[in-house]
mmCIF file of the N, C-alpha and C atoms, coordinates in Angstrom:
data_MODEL
# 
_entry.id   MODEL 
# 
loop_
_atom_site.group_PDB 
_atom_site.id 
_atom_site.type_symbol 
_atom_site.label_atom_id 
_atom_site.label_alt_id 
_atom_site.label_comp_id 
_atom_site.label_asym_id 
_atom_site.label_entity_id 
_atom_site.label_seq_id 
_atom_site.pdbx_PDB_ins_code 
_atom_site.Cartn_x 
_atom_site.Cartn_y 
_atom_site.Cartn_z 
_atom_site.occupancy 
_atom_site.B_iso_or_equiv 
_atom_site.pdbx_formal_charge 
_atom_site.auth_seq_id 
_atom_site.auth_comp_id 
_atom_site.auth_asym_id 
_atom_site.auth_atom_id 
_atom_site.pdbx_PDB_model_num 
ATOM 1   N N  . MET A 1 1  ? 42.974 -22.812 -1.646  1.00 0.00 ? 1  MET A N  1 
ATOM 2   C CA . MET A 1 1  ? 41.966 -22.301 -0.749  1.00 0.00 ? 1  MET A CA 1 
ATOM 3   C C  . MET A 1 1  ? 42.333 -20.888 -0.306  1.00 0.00 ? 1  MET A C  1 
ATOM 4   N N  . ALA A 1 2  ? 41.312 -20.143 -0.016  1.00 0.00 ? 2  ALA A N  1 
ATOM 5   C CA . ALA A 1 2  ? 41.502 -18.773 0.460   1.00 0.00 ? 2  ALA A CA 1 
ATOM 6   C C  . ALA A 1 2  ? 40.716 -18.595 1.754   1.00 0.00 ? 2  ALA A C  1 
ATOM 7   N N  . ILE A 1 3  ? 41.098 -17.589 2.484   1.00 0.00 ? 3  ILE A N  1 
ATOM 8   C CA . ILE A 1 3  ? 40.397 -17.253 3.727   1.00 0.00 ? 3  ILE A CA 1 
ATOM 9   C C  . ILE A 1 3  ? 39.634 -15.955 3.503   1.00 0.00 ? 3  ILE A C  1 
ATOM 10  N N  . SER A 1 4  ? 38.398 -15.932 3.948   1.00 0.00 ? 4  SER A N  1 
ATOM 11  C CA . SER A 1 4  ? 37.591 -14.725 3.874   1.00 0.00 ? 4  SER A CA 1 
ATOM 12  C C  . SER A 1 4  ? 37.310 -14.233 5.292   1.00 0.00 ? 4  SER A C  1 
ATOM 13  N N  . TYR A 1 5  ? 37.470 -12.941 5.488   1.00 0.00 ? 5  TYR A N  1 
ATOM 14  C CA . TYR A 1 5  ? 37.179 -12.331 6.792   1.00 0.00 ? 5  TYR A CA 1 
ATOM 15  C C  . TYR A 1 5  ? 35.922 -11.471 6.713   1.00 0.00 ? 5  TYR A C  1 
ATOM 16  N N  . LYS A 1 6  ? 35.063 -11.739 5.726   1.00 0.00 ? 6  LYS A N  1 
ATOM 17  C CA . LYS A 1 6  ? 33.824 -10.971 5.596   1.00 0.00 ? 6  LYS A CA 1 
ATOM 18  C C  . LYS A 1 6  ? 32.957 -11.094 6.835   1.00 0.00 ? 6  LYS A C  1 
ATOM 19  N N  . LYS A 1 7  ? 32.997 -12.262 7.466   1.00 0.00 ? 7  LYS A N  1 
ATOM 20  C CA . LYS A 1 7  ? 32.228 -12.464 8.699   1.00 0.00 ? 7  LYS A CA 1 
ATOM 21  C C  . LYS A 1 7  ? 32.670 -11.485 9.794   1.00 0.00 ? 7  LYS A C  1 
ATOM 22  N N  . LEU A 1 8  ? 33.960 -11.213 9.858   1.00 0.00 ? 8  LEU A N  1 
ATOM 23  C CA . LEU A 1 8  ? 34.481 -10.267 10.844  1.00 0.00 ? 8  LEU A CA 1 
ATOM 24  C C  . LEU A 1 8  ? 33.875 -8.886  10.622  1.00 0.00 ? 8  LEU A C  1 
ATOM 25  N N  . PHE A 1 9  ? 33.880 -8.438  9.382   1.00 0.00 ? 9  PHE A N  1 
ATOM 26  C CA . PHE A 1 9  ? 33.391 -7.094  9.098   1.00 0.00 ? 9  PHE A CA 1 
ATOM 27  C C  . PHE A 1 9  ? 31.878 -7.005  9.240   1.00 0.00 ? 9  PHE A C  1 
ATOM 28  N N  . LYS A 1 10 ? 31.177 -8.101  8.988   1.00 0.00 ? 10 LYS A N  1 
ATOM 29  C CA . LYS A 1 10 ? 29.735 -8.128  9.238   1.00 0.00 ? 10 LYS A CA 1 
ATOM 30  C C  . LYS A 1 10 ? 29.475 -8.073  10.738  1.00 0.00 ? 10 LYS A C  1 
ATOM 31  N N  . LEU A 1 11 ? 30.281 -8.786  11.512  1.00 0.00 ? 11 LEU A N  1 
ATOM 32  C CA . LEU A 1 11 ? 30.142 -8.771  12.968  1.00 0.00 ? 11 LEU A CA 1 
ATOM 33  C C  . LEU A 1 11 ? 30.363 -7.365  13.518  1.00 0.00 ? 11 LEU A C  1 
ATOM 34  N N  . LEU A 1 12 ? 31.347 -6.670  12.977  1.00 0.00 ? 12 LEU A N  1 
ATOM 35  C CA . LEU A 1 12 ? 31.587 -5.286  13.408  1.00 0.00 ? 12 LEU A CA 1 
ATOM 36  C C  . LEU A 1 12 ? 30.360 -4.416  13.127  1.00 0.00 ? 12 LEU A C  1 
ATOM 37  N N  . ILE A 1 13 ? 29.781 -4.573  11.943  1.00 0.00 ? 13 ILE A N  1 
ATOM 38  C CA . ILE A 1 13 ? 28.589 -3.794  11.599  1.00 0.00 ? 13 ILE A CA 1 
ATOM 39  C C  . ILE A 1 13 ? 27.448 -4.132  12.544  1.00 0.00 ? 13 ILE A C  1 
ATOM 40  N N  . ASP A 1 14 ? 27.243 -5.429  12.796  1.00 0.00 ? 14 ASP A N  1 
ATOM 41  C CA . ASP A 1 14 ? 26.158 -5.863  13.684  1.00 0.00 ? 14 ASP A CA 1 
ATOM 42  C C  . ASP A 1 14 ? 26.322 -5.299  15.095  1.00 0.00 ? 14 ASP A C  1 
ATOM 43  N N  . ARG A 1 15 ? 27.563 -5.131  15.524  1.00 0.00 ? 15 ARG A N  1 
ATOM 44  C CA . ARG A 1 15 ? 27.823 -4.609  16.874  1.00 0.00 ? 15 ARG A CA 1 
ATOM 45  C C  . ARG A 1 15 ? 28.047 -3.098  16.885  1.00 0.00 ? 15 ARG A C  1 
ATOM 46  N N  . ASP A 1 16 ? 27.826 -2.475  15.747  1.00 0.00 ? 16 ASP A N  1 
ATOM 47  C CA . ASP A 1 16 ? 27.979 -1.031  15.600  1.00 0.00 ? 16 ASP A CA 1 
ATOM 48  C C  . ASP A 1 16 ? 29.391 -0.574  15.975  1.00 0.00 ? 16 ASP A C  1 
ATOM 49  N N  . LEU A 1 17 ? 30.383 -1.348  15.517  1.00 0.00 ? 17 LEU A N  1 
ATOM 50  C CA . LEU A 1 17 ? 31.782 -1.018  15.752  1.00 0.00 ? 17 LEU A CA 1 
ATOM 51  C C  . LEU A 1 17 ? 32.429 -0.619  14.437  1.00 0.00 ? 17 LEU A C  1 
ATOM 52  N N  . LYS A 1 18 ? 33.367 0.286   14.515  1.00 0.00 ? 18 LYS A N  1 
ATOM 53  C CA . LYS A 1 18 ? 34.124 0.703   13.343  1.00 0.00 ? 18 LYS A CA 1 
ATOM 54  C C  . LYS A 1 18 ? 35.467 -0.023  13.336  1.00 0.00 ? 18 LYS A C  1 
ATOM 55  N N  . LYS A 1 19 ? 36.138 0.021   12.201  1.00 0.00 ? 19 LYS A N  1 
ATOM 56  C CA . LYS A 1 19 ? 37.449 -0.618  12.096  1.00 0.00 ? 19 LYS A CA 1 
ATOM 57  C C  . LYS A 1 19 ? 38.421 -0.016  13.100  1.00 0.00 ? 19 LYS A C  1 
ATOM 58  N N  . LYS A 1 20 ? 38.306 1.270   13.329  1.00 0.00 ? 20 LYS A N  1 
ATOM 59  C CA . LYS A 1 20 ? 39.157 1.917   14.330  1.00 0.00 ? 20 LYS A CA 1 
ATOM 60  C C  . LYS A 1 20 ? 38.892 1.340   15.721  1.00 0.00 ? 20 LYS A C  1 
ATOM 61  N N  . ASP A 1 21 ? 37.631 1.044   16.013  1.00 0.00 ? 21 ASP A N  1 
ATOM 62  C CA . ASP A 1 21 ? 37.289 0.435   17.295  1.00 0.00 ? 21 ASP A CA 1 
ATOM 63  C C  . ASP A 1 21 ? 37.962 -0.929  17.437  1.00 0.00 ? 21 ASP A C  1 
ATOM 64  N N  . LEU A 1 22 ? 37.965 -1.697  16.337  1.00 0.00 ? 22 LEU A N  1 
ATOM 65  C CA . LEU A 1 22 ? 38.630 -2.997  16.363  1.00 0.00 ? 22 LEU A CA 1 
ATOM 66  C C  . LEU A 1 22 ? 40.117 -2.833  16.628  1.00 0.00 ? 22 LEU A C  1 
ATOM 67  N N  . ARG A 1 23 ? 40.726 -1.869  15.969  1.00 0.00 ? 23 ARG A N  1 
ATOM 68  C CA . ARG A 1 23 ? 42.159 -1.618  16.194  1.00 0.00 ? 23 ARG A CA 1 
ATOM 69  C C  . ARG A 1 23 ? 42.413 -1.223  17.643  1.00 0.00 ? 23 ARG A C  1 
ATOM 70  N N  . ASP A 1 24 ? 41.547 -0.388  18.204  1.00 0.00 ? 24 ASP A N  1 
ATOM 71  C CA . ASP A 1 24 ? 41.718 0.039   19.597  1.00 0.00 ? 24 ASP A CA 1 
ATOM 72  C C  . ASP A 1 24 ? 41.531 -1.126  20.571  1.00 0.00 ? 24 ASP A C  1 
ATOM 73  N N  . LEU A 1 25 ? 40.563 -1.993  20.291  1.00 0.00 ? 25 LEU A N  1 
ATOM 74  C CA . LEU A 1 25 ? 40.283 -3.130  21.178  1.00 0.00 ? 25 LEU A CA 1 
ATOM 75  C C  . LEU A 1 25 ? 41.389 -4.179  21.149  1.00 0.00 ? 25 LEU A C  1 
ATOM 76  N N  . THR A 1 26 ? 41.989 -4.361  19.986  1.00 0.00 ? 26 THR A N  1 
ATOM 77  C CA . THR A 1 26 ? 42.921 -5.474  19.817  1.00 0.00 ? 26 THR A CA 1 
ATOM 78  C C  . THR A 1 26 ? 44.383 -5.065  19.750  1.00 0.00 ? 26 THR A C  1 
ATOM 79  N N  . GLY A 1 27 ? 44.640 -3.810  19.413  1.00 0.00 ? 27 GLY A N  1 
ATOM 80  C CA . GLY A 1 27 ? 46.025 -3.361  19.259  1.00 0.00 ? 27 GLY A CA 1 
ATOM 81  C C  . GLY A 1 27 ? 46.630 -3.742  17.926  1.00 0.00 ? 27 GLY A C  1 
ATOM 82  N N  . ILE A 1 28 ? 45.806 -4.204  16.975  1.00 0.00 ? 28 ILE A N  1 
ATOM 83  C CA . ILE A 1 28 ? 46.364 -4.553  15.666  1.00 0.00 ? 28 ILE A CA 1 
ATOM 84  C C  . ILE A 1 28 ? 46.696 -3.281  14.897  1.00 0.00 ? 28 ILE A C  1 
ATOM 85  N N  . SER A 1 29 ? 47.645 -3.397  14.018  1.00 0.00 ? 29 SER A N  1 
ATOM 86  C CA . SER A 1 29 ? 48.081 -2.243  13.233  1.00 0.00 ? 29 SER A CA 1 
ATOM 87  C C  . SER A 1 29 ? 47.145 -2.003  12.057  1.00 0.00 ? 29 SER A C  1 
ATOM 88  N N  . TYR A 1 30 ? 47.281 -0.835  11.468  1.00 0.00 ? 30 TYR A N  1 
ATOM 89  C CA . TYR A 1 30 ? 46.515 -0.517  10.270  1.00 0.00 ? 30 TYR A CA 1 
ATOM 90  C C  . TYR A 1 30 ? 46.880 -1.496  9.150   1.00 0.00 ? 30 TYR A C  1 
ATOM 91  N N  . ALA A 1 31 ? 48.156 -1.854  9.050   1.00 0.00 ? 31 ALA A N  1 
ATOM 92  C CA . ALA A 1 31 ? 48.609 -2.785  8.002   1.00 0.00 ? 31 ALA A CA 1 
ATOM 93  C C  . ALA A 1 31 ? 47.950 -4.157  8.167   1.00 0.00 ? 31 ALA A C  1 
ATOM 94  N N  . THR A 1 32 ? 47.832 -4.626  9.395   1.00 0.00 ? 32 THR A N  1 
ATOM 95  C CA . THR A 1 32 ? 47.185 -5.914  9.644   1.00 0.00 ? 32 THR A CA 1 
ATOM 96  C C  . THR A 1 32 ? 45.706 -5.839  9.310   1.00 0.00 ? 32 THR A C  1 
ATOM 97  N N  . LEU A 1 33 ? 45.072 -4.749  9.657   1.00 0.00 ? 33 LEU A N  1 
ATOM 98  C CA . LEU A 1 33 ? 43.674 -4.561  9.320   1.00 0.00 ? 33 LEU A CA 1 
ATOM 99  C C  . LEU A 1 33 ? 43.484 -4.579  7.800   1.00 0.00 ? 33 LEU A C  1 
ATOM 100 N N  . HIS A 1 34 ? 44.405 -3.962  7.099   1.00 0.00 ? 34 HIS A N  1 
ATOM 101 C CA . HIS A 1 34 ? 44.352 -3.954  5.636   1.00 0.00 ? 34 HIS A CA 1 
ATOM 102 C C  . HIS A 1 34 ? 44.506 -5.373  5.073   1.00 0.00 ? 34 HIS A C  1 
ATOM 103 N N  . LYS A 1 35 ? 45.373 -6.176  5.691   1.00 0.00 ? 35 LYS A N  1 
ATOM 104 C CA . LYS A 1 35 ? 45.518 -7.570  5.274   1.00 0.00 ? 35 LYS A CA 1 
ATOM 105 C C  . LYS A 1 35 ? 44.205 -8.323  5.458   1.00 0.00 ? 35 LYS A C  1 
ATOM 106 N N  . LEU A 1 36 ? 43.525 -8.065  6.566   1.00 0.00 ? 36 LEU A N  1 
ATOM 107 C CA . LEU A 1 36 ? 42.239 -8.716  6.806   1.00 0.00 ? 36 LEU A CA 1 
ATOM 108 C C  . LEU A 1 36 ? 41.218 -8.300  5.751   1.00 0.00 ? 36 LEU A C  1 
ATOM 109 N N  . GLU A 1 37 ? 41.231 -7.044  5.388   1.00 0.00 ? 37 GLU A N  1 
ATOM 110 C CA . GLU A 1 37 ? 40.303 -6.547  4.370   1.00 0.00 ? 37 GLU A CA 1 
ATOM 111 C C  . GLU A 1 37 ? 40.541 -7.219  3.023   1.00 0.00 ? 37 GLU A C  1 
ATOM 112 N N  . ARG A 1 38 ? 41.797 -7.482  2.707   1.00 0.00 ? 38 ARG A N  1 
ATOM 113 C CA . ARG A 1 38 ? 42.153 -8.103  1.422   1.00 0.00 ? 38 ARG A CA 1 
ATOM 114 C C  . ARG A 1 38 ? 42.087 -9.622  1.460   1.00 0.00 ? 38 ARG A C  1 
ATOM 115 N N  . GLY A 1 39 ? 41.906 -10.196 2.644   1.00 0.00 ? 39 GLY A N  1 
ATOM 116 C CA . GLY A 1 39 ? 41.881 -11.648 2.761   1.00 0.00 ? 39 GLY A CA 1 
ATOM 117 C C  . GLY A 1 39 ? 43.256 -12.270 2.729   1.00 0.00 ? 39 GLY A C  1 
ATOM 118 N N  . ASP A 1 40 ? 44.277 -11.483 3.060   1.00 0.00 ? 40 ASP A N  1 
ATOM 119 C CA . ASP A 1 40 ? 45.650 -11.985 3.102   1.00 0.00 ? 40 ASP A CA 1 
ATOM 120 C C  . ASP A 1 40 ? 45.882 -12.793 4.379   1.00 0.00 ? 40 ASP A C  1 
ATOM 121 N N  . ASN A 1 41 ? 47.008 -13.481 4.414   1.00 0.00 ? 41 ASN A N  1 
ATOM 122 C CA . ASN A 1 41 ? 47.373 -14.253 5.596   1.00 0.00 ? 41 ASN A CA 1 
ATOM 123 C C  . ASN A 1 41 ? 47.737 -13.322 6.748   1.00 0.00 ? 41 ASN A C  1 
ATOM 124 N N  . VAL A 1 42 ? 47.265 -13.686 7.928   1.00 0.00 ? 42 VAL A N  1 
ATOM 125 C CA . VAL A 1 42 ? 47.650 -12.982 9.156   1.00 0.00 ? 42 VAL A CA 1 
ATOM 126 C C  . VAL A 1 42 ? 48.037 -14.026 10.194  1.00 0.00 ? 42 VAL A C  1 
ATOM 127 N N  . MET A 1 43 ? 48.773 -13.603 11.179  1.00 0.00 ? 43 MET A N  1 
ATOM 128 C CA . MET A 1 43 ? 49.222 -14.514 12.225  1.00 0.00 ? 43 MET A CA 1 
ATOM 129 C C  . MET A 1 43 ? 48.030 -14.995 13.055  1.00 0.00 ? 43 MET A C  1 
ATOM 130 N N  . THR A 1 44 ? 48.120 -16.229 13.533  1.00 0.00 ? 44 THR A N  1 
ATOM 131 C CA . THR A 1 44 ? 47.018 -16.778 14.317  1.00 0.00 ? 44 THR A CA 1 
ATOM 132 C C  . THR A 1 44 ? 46.828 -16.043 15.644  1.00 0.00 ? 44 THR A C  1 
ATOM 133 N N  . ASP A 1 45 ? 47.902 -15.470 16.192  1.00 0.00 ? 45 ASP A N  1 
ATOM 134 C CA . ASP A 1 45 ? 47.736 -14.719 17.439  1.00 0.00 ? 45 ASP A CA 1 
ATOM 135 C C  . ASP A 1 45 ? 46.893 -13.462 17.216  1.00 0.00 ? 45 ASP A C  1 
ATOM 136 N N  . VAL A 1 46 ? 46.941 -12.892 16.012  1.00 0.00 ? 46 VAL A N  1 
ATOM 137 C CA . VAL A 1 46 ? 46.090 -11.747 15.684  1.00 0.00 ? 46 VAL A CA 1 
ATOM 138 C C  . VAL A 1 46 ? 44.626 -12.185 15.697  1.00 0.00 ? 46 VAL A C  1 
ATOM 139 N N  . LEU A 1 47 ? 44.354 -13.313 15.054  1.00 0.00 ? 47 LEU A N  1 
ATOM 140 C CA . LEU A 1 47 ? 42.987 -13.824 15.034  1.00 0.00 ? 47 LEU A CA 1 
ATOM 141 C C  . LEU A 1 47 ? 42.511 -14.162 16.443  1.00 0.00 ? 47 LEU A C  1 
ATOM 142 N N  . ASN A 1 48 ? 43.394 -14.719 17.242  1.00 0.00 ? 48 ASN A N  1 
ATOM 143 C CA . ASN A 1 48 ? 43.053 -15.029 18.633  1.00 0.00 ? 48 ASN A CA 1 
ATOM 144 C C  . ASN A 1 48 ? 42.726 -13.753 19.404  1.00 0.00 ? 48 ASN A C  1 
ATOM 145 N N  . ASN A 1 49 ? 43.534 -12.705 19.243  1.00 0.00 ? 49 ASN A N  1 
ATOM 146 C CA . ASN A 1 49 ? 43.276 -11.441 19.935  1.00 0.00 ? 49 ASN A CA 1 
ATOM 147 C C  . ASN A 1 49 ? 41.928 -10.851 19.539  1.00 0.00 ? 49 ASN A C  1 
ATOM 148 N N  . ILE A 1 50 ? 41.592 -10.962 18.263  1.00 0.00 ? 50 ILE A N  1 
ATOM 149 C CA . ILE A 1 50 ? 40.301 -10.459 17.787  1.00 0.00 ? 50 ILE A CA 1 
ATOM 150 C C  . ILE A 1 50 ? 39.161 -11.243 18.439  1.00 0.00 ? 50 ILE A C  1 
ATOM 151 N N  . CYS A 1 51 ? 39.291 -12.568 18.462  1.00 0.00 ? 51 CYS A N  1 
ATOM 152 C CA . CYS A 1 51 ? 38.254 -13.404 19.065  1.00 0.00 ? 51 CYS A CA 1 
ATOM 153 C C  . CYS A 1 51 ? 38.072 -13.101 20.554  1.00 0.00 ? 51 CYS A C  1 
ATOM 154 N N  . VAL A 1 52 ? 39.171 -12.935 21.258  1.00 0.00 ? 52 VAL A N  1 
ATOM 155 C CA . VAL A 1 52 ? 39.095 -12.623 22.689  1.00 0.00 ? 52 VAL A CA 1 
ATOM 156 C C  . VAL A 1 52 ? 38.433 -11.263 22.898  1.00 0.00 ? 52 VAL A C  1 
ATOM 157 N N  . ALA A 1 53 ? 38.851 -10.267 22.122  1.00 0.00 ? 53 ALA A N  1 
ATOM 158 C CA . ALA A 1 53 ? 38.312 -8.913  22.266  1.00 0.00 ? 53 ALA A CA 1 
ATOM 159 C C  . ALA A 1 53 ? 36.822 -8.853  21.941  1.00 0.00 ? 53 ALA A C  1 
ATOM 160 N N  . LEU A 1 54 ? 36.389 -9.630  20.958  1.00 0.00 ? 54 LEU A N  1 
ATOM 161 C CA . LEU A 1 54 ? 34.986 -9.601  20.543  1.00 0.00 ? 54 LEU A CA 1 
ATOM 162 C C  . LEU A 1 54 ? 34.142 -10.680 21.217  1.00 0.00 ? 54 LEU A C  1 
ATOM 163 N N  . GLY A 1 55 ? 34.790 -11.559 21.976  1.00 0.00 ? 55 GLY A N  1 
ATOM 164 C CA . GLY A 1 55 ? 34.060 -12.621 22.666  1.00 0.00 ? 55 GLY A CA 1 
ATOM 165 C C  . GLY A 1 55 ? 33.404 -13.586 21.688  1.00 0.00 ? 55 GLY A C  1 
ATOM 166 N N  . CYS A 1 56 ? 34.164 -13.993 20.692  1.00 0.00 ? 56 CYS A N  1 
ATOM 167 C CA . CYS A 1 56 ? 33.608 -14.879 19.668  1.00 0.00 ? 56 CYS A CA 1 
ATOM 168 C C  . CYS A 1 56 ? 34.599 -15.988 19.352  1.00 0.00 ? 56 CYS A C  1 
ATOM 169 N N  . ASP A 1 57 ? 34.213 -16.845 18.416  1.00 0.00 ? 57 ASP A N  1 
ATOM 170 C CA . ASP A 1 57 ? 35.030 -17.977 17.988  1.00 0.00 ? 57 ASP A CA 1 
ATOM 171 C C  . ASP A 1 57 ? 35.615 -17.674 16.616  1.00 0.00 ? 57 ASP A C  1 
ATOM 172 N N  . LEU A 1 58 ? 36.647 -18.386 16.237  1.00 0.00 ? 58 LEU A N  1 
ATOM 173 C CA . LEU A 1 58 ? 37.296 -18.173 14.944  1.00 0.00 ? 58 LEU A CA 1 
ATOM 174 C C  . LEU A 1 58 ? 36.311 -18.311 13.779  1.00 0.00 ? 58 LEU A C  1 
ATOM 175 N N  . GLY A 1 59 ? 35.394 -19.252 13.884  1.00 0.00 ? 59 GLY A N  1 
ATOM 176 C CA . GLY A 1 59 ? 34.396 -19.453 12.844  1.00 0.00 ? 59 GLY A CA 1 
ATOM 177 C C  . GLY A 1 59 ? 33.431 -18.289 12.704  1.00 0.00 ? 59 GLY A C  1 
ATOM 178 N N  . ASP A 1 60 ? 33.381 -17.425 13.725  1.00 0.00 ? 60 ASP A N  1 
ATOM 179 C CA . ASP A 1 60 ? 32.518 -16.244 13.670  1.00 0.00 ? 60 ASP A CA 1 
ATOM 180 C C  . ASP A 1 60 ? 33.145 -15.100 12.878  1.00 0.00 ? 60 ASP A C  1 
ATOM 181 N N  . ILE A 1 61 ? 34.464 -15.173 12.631  1.00 0.00 ? 61 ILE A N  1 
ATOM 182 C CA . ILE A 1 61 ? 35.136 -14.060 11.955  1.00 0.00 ? 61 ILE A CA 1 
ATOM 183 C C  . ILE A 1 61 ? 35.813 -14.455 10.649  1.00 0.00 ? 61 ILE A C  1 
ATOM 184 N N  . ALA A 1 62 ? 35.944 -15.760 10.390  1.00 0.00 ? 62 ALA A N  1 
ATOM 185 C CA . ALA A 1 62 ? 36.666 -16.199 9.190   1.00 0.00 ? 62 ALA A CA 1 
ATOM 186 C C  . ALA A 1 62 ? 36.027 -17.460 8.637   1.00 0.00 ? 62 ALA A C  1 
ATOM 187 N N  . GLU A 1 63 ? 36.213 -17.647 7.329   1.00 0.00 ? 63 GLU A N  1 
ATOM 188 C CA . GLU A 1 63 ? 35.776 -18.885 6.709   1.00 0.00 ? 63 GLU A CA 1 
ATOM 189 C C  . GLU A 1 63 ? 36.718 -19.238 5.573   1.00 0.00 ? 63 GLU A C  1 
ATOM 190 N N  . ILE A 1 64 ? 36.846 -20.522 5.295   1.00 0.00 ? 64 ILE A N  1 
ATOM 191 C CA . ILE A 1 64 ? 37.692 -20.999 4.209   1.00 0.00 ? 64 ILE A CA 1 
ATOM 192 C C  . ILE A 1 64 ? 36.847 -21.070 2.947   1.00 0.00 ? 64 ILE A C  1 
ATOM 193 N N  . ILE A 1 65 ? 37.378 -20.480 1.893   1.00 0.00 ? 65 ILE A N  1 
ATOM 194 C CA . ILE A 1 65 ? 36.719 -20.498 0.593   1.00 0.00 ? 65 ILE A CA 1 
ATOM 195 C C  . ILE A 1 65 ? 37.506 -21.437 -0.309  1.00 0.00 ? 65 ILE A C  1 
ATOM 196 N N  . PRO A 1 66 ? 36.900 -22.552 -0.729  1.00 0.00 ? 66 PRO A N  1 
ATOM 197 C CA . PRO A 1 66 ? 37.639 -23.474 -1.611  1.00 0.00 ? 66 PRO A CA 1 
ATOM 198 C C  . PRO A 1 66 ? 37.907 -22.849 -2.967  1.00 0.00 ? 66 PRO A C  1 
ATOM 199 N N  . ASP A 1 67 ? 39.018 -23.253 -3.573  1.00 0.00 ? 67 ASP A N  1 
ATOM 200 C CA . ASP A 1 67 ? 39.351 -22.785 -4.913  1.00 0.00 ? 67 ASP A CA 1 
ATOM 201 C C  . ASP A 1 67 ? 38.325 -23.317 -5.898  1.00 0.00 ? 67 ASP A C  1 
ATOM 202 N N  . GLN A 1 68 ? 37.956 -22.506 -6.875  1.00 0.00 ? 68 GLN A N  1 
ATOM 203 C CA . GLN A 1 68 ? 37.001 -22.945 -7.893  1.00 0.00 ? 68 GLN A CA 1 
ATOM 204 C C  . GLN A 1 68 ? 37.586 -24.057 -8.737  1.00 0.00 ? 68 GLN A C  1 
ATOM 205 N N  . GLN A 1 69 ? 38.880 -23.983 -9.030  1.00 0.00 ? 69 GLN A N  1 
ATOM 206 C CA . GLN A 1 69 ? 39.521 -25.001 -9.855  1.00 0.00 ? 69 GLN A CA 1 
ATOM 207 C C  . GLN A 1 69 ? 39.472 -26.357 -9.154  1.00 0.00 ? 69 GLN A C  1 
ATOM 208 N N  . THR A 1 70 ? 39.686 -26.385 -7.851  1.00 0.00 ? 70 THR A N  1 
ATOM 209 C CA . THR A 1 70 ? 39.631 -27.631 -7.091  1.00 0.00 ? 70 THR A CA 1 
ATOM 210 C C  . THR A 1 70 ? 38.236 -28.226 -7.165  1.00 0.00 ? 70 THR A C  1 
ATOM 211 N N  . SER A 1 71 ? 37.218 -27.383 -7.045  1.00 0.00 ? 71 SER A N  1 
ATOM 212 C CA . SER A 1 71 ? 35.841 -27.851 -7.109  1.00 0.00 ? 71 SER A CA 1 
ATOM 213 C C  . SER A 1 71 ? 35.535 -28.433 -8.479  1.00 0.00 ? 71 SER A C  1 
ATOM 214 N N  . LYS A 1 72 ? 36.019 -27.803 -9.544  1.00 0.00 ? 72 LYS A N  1 
ATOM 215 C CA . LYS A 1 72 ? 35.776 -28.291 -10.895 1.00 0.00 ? 72 LYS A CA 1 
ATOM 216 C C  . LYS A 1 72 ? 36.460 -29.643 -11.119 1.00 0.00 ? 72 LYS A C  1 
ATOM 217 N N  . GLU A 1 73 ? 37.686 -29.805 -10.627 1.00 0.00 ? 73 GLU A N  1 
ATOM 218 C CA . GLU A 1 73 ? 38.410 -31.061 -10.789 1.00 0.00 ? 73 GLU A CA 1 
ATOM 219 C C  . GLU A 1 73 ? 37.701 -32.182 -10.043 1.00 0.00 ? 73 GLU A C  1 
ATOM 220 N N  . ASP A 1 74 ? 37.213 -31.882 -8.844  1.00 0.00 ? 74 ASP A N  1 
ATOM 221 C CA . ASP A 1 74 ? 36.516 -32.890 -8.054  1.00 0.00 ? 74 ASP A CA 1 
ATOM 222 C C  . ASP A 1 74 ? 35.247 -33.344 -8.771  1.00 0.00 ? 74 ASP A C  1 
ATOM 223 N N  . SER A 1 75 ? 34.521 -32.420 -9.396  1.00 0.00 ? 75 SER A N  1 
ATOM 224 C CA . SER A 1 75 ? 33.275 -32.797 -10.056 1.00 0.00 ? 75 SER A CA 1 
ATOM 225 C C  . SER A 1 75 ? 33.547 -33.623 -11.311 1.00 0.00 ? 75 SER A C  1 
ATOM 226 N N  . ARG A 1 76 ? 34.669 -33.395 -11.991 1.00 0.00 ? 76 ARG A N  1 
ATOM 227 C CA . ARG A 1 76 ? 35.005 -34.183 -13.186 1.00 0.00 ? 76 ARG A CA 1 
ATOM 228 C C  . ARG A 1 76 ? 35.415 -35.603 -12.815 1.00 0.00 ? 76 ARG A C  1 
ATOM 229 N N  . GLN A 1 77 ? 36.091 -35.761 -11.663 1.00 0.00 ? 77 GLN A N  1 
ATOM 230 C CA . GLN A 1 77 ? 36.568 -37.073 -11.267 1.00 0.00 ? 77 GLN A CA 1 
ATOM 231 C C  . GLN A 1 77 ? 35.433 -37.933 -10.725 1.00 0.00 ? 77 GLN A C  1 
ATOM 232 N N  . GLY A 1 78 ? 34.413 -37.324 -10.155 1.00 0.00 ? 78 GLY A N  1 
ATOM 233 C CA . GLY A 1 78 ? 33.335 -38.049 -9.505  1.00 0.00 ? 78 GLY A CA 1 
ATOM 234 C C  . GLY A 1 78 ? 32.293 -38.465 -10.402 1.00 0.00 ? 78 GLY A C  1 
# 
């Protein structure tokens, strides 16, 4: 499984915020922001800080993307 933060970046666009604004609001580093852009793992406290700063829930900024291989195996077994 992978994590997608596309919802976060869509939320920023909807609120007319730039990535720099997110960094200023949350105190996250440029490196952490880059991890979010790539869908890499980040610490849960970072996600919590983002949610608090934006007044949203974790589901508003991230979603789990199932692996395609897992989906294919499940369909063959069923």
